[in-house]
C-alpha positions as CSV (number, residue, x, y, z in Angstrom):
1,X,-8.1,-2.3,-8.5
2,X,-7.5,-0.7,-11.8
3,X,-9.9,-1.1,-14.8
4,X,-7.1,-3.1,-16.5
5,X,-6.8,-5.7,-13.8
6,X,-10.5,-6.3,-13.2
7,X,-11.3,-10.1,-13.3
8,X,-14.2,-9.9,-15.8
9,X,-12.1,-8.1,-18.4
10,X,-10.4,-10.4,-21.0
11,X,-6.9,-9.3,-21.9
12,X,-4.2,-10.7,-24.1
13,X,-4.1,-13.5,-26.6
14,X,-6.2,-16.7,-25.9
15,X,-3.3,-18.8,-27.3
16,X,-0.8,-17.3,-25.0
17,X,-3.2,-17.7,-22.0
18,X,-3.7,-21.3,-22.8
19,X,0.1,-21.9,-22.9
20,X,0.6,-20.0,-19.7
21,X,-2.2,-22.0,-18.1
22,X,-0.6,-25.3,-19.1
23,X,2.8,-24.1,-17.8
24,X,1.3,-23.0,-14.5
25,X,-0.4,-26.4,-14.1
26,X,3.0,-28.0,-14.7
27,X,4.6,-25.8,-12.1
28,X,1.8,-26.6,-9.7
29,X,2.6,-30.3,-10.1
30,X,6.3,-29.6,-9.7
31,X,5.7,-27.7,-6.5
32,X,3.6,-30.6,-5.1
33,X,6.5,-32.9,-6.0
34,X,9.0,-30.8,-4.2
35,X,6.7,-30.6,-1.1
36,X,6.7,-34.4,-1.1
37,X,10.5,-34.4,-1.3
38,X,10.7,-32.1,1.7
39,X,8.3,-34.3,3.7
40,X,10.4,-37.3,2.8
41,X,13.6,-35.6,3.9
42,X,15.3,-35.2,0.5
43,X,18.8,-33.9,0.3
44,X,18.9,-30.1,0.6
45,X,20.8,-29.5,-2.6
46,X,18.3,-31.6,-4.5
47,X,15.5,-29.5,-3.1
48,X,17.3,-26.3,-4.1
49,X,17.8,-27.5,-7.6
50,X,14.1,-28.3,-7.9
51,X,13.1,-24.9,-6.5
52,X,15.4,-23.2,-8.9
53,X,13.8,-25.1,-11.7
54,X,10.4,-23.9,-10.5
55,X,11.7,-20.3,-10.4
56,X,12.9,-20.6,-14.0
57,X,9.5,-21.9,-15.0
58,X,7.8,-19.0,-13.3
59,X,10.3,-16.6,-15.0
60,X,9.3,-18.1,-18.4
61,X,5.6,-17.6,-17.5
62,X,6.3,-14.0,-16.7
63,X,8.2,-13.5,-19.9
64,X,5.4,-15.0,-21.9
65,X,2.8,-12.7,-20.2
66,X,5.0,-9.6,-20.6
67,X,5.5,-10.3,-24.3
68,X,1.8,-10.8,-24.8
69,X,1.0,-7.6,-22.8
70,X,3.5,-5.6,-24.9
71,X,2.2,-6.9,-28.2
72,X,-1.4,-6.4,-27.4
73,X,-2.4,-4.2,-24.5
74,X,0.6,-1.9,-24.2
75,X,1.0,-1.4,-28.0
76,X,-2.6,-0.3,-28.2
77,X,-2.3,2.0,-25.2
78,X,1.0,3.6,-26.2
79,X,-0.3,4.4,-29.7
80,X,-3.5,5.8,-28.3
81,X,-4.3,9.5,-28.8
82,X,-4.8,10.0,-25.0
83,X,-1.4,11.1,-23.5
84,X,-2.7,10.1,-20.0
85,X,-3.2,6.5,-21.3
86,X,0.3,6.4,-22.7
87,X,1.8,7.7,-19.4
88,X,-0.3,5.2,-17.4
89,X,0.9,2.3,-19.5
90,X,4.6,3.3,-19.4
91,X,4.3,3.8,-15.6
92,X,2.7,0.4,-15.3
93,X,5.5,-1.3,-17.2
94,X,8.1,0.5,-15.1
95,X,6.4,-0.6,-11.9
96,X,6.6,-4.3,-13.1
97,X,10.3,-3.9,-13.9
98,X,11.0,-2.3,-10.6
99,X,9.1,-5.1,-8.8
100,X,11.2,-7.7,-10.6
101,X,14.4,-6.1,-9.6
102,X,15.4,-5.7,-13.3
103,X,15.8,-1.9,-13.0
């Protein structure tokens, strides 16, 4: 685990974290609702529409977190005097984009 992902370290904006937390709680409820729909034998297309809505909600959460990271953590690291810190931050961002299939 890197120093930047350790659980006791506070990163990002408290306001954005609060909004993300609220969205994730909403997604959690949505997932529970879809699970109920599955158990009740809901129509497949209705289930797919709901899971796509959940995916869009998670994509929005990721966009909010990435924007917060770029504005706070990455901006600080990229402007740091330490070239290794800049390279690490750029590599970290490229890894996230690669994981998302966006590169």
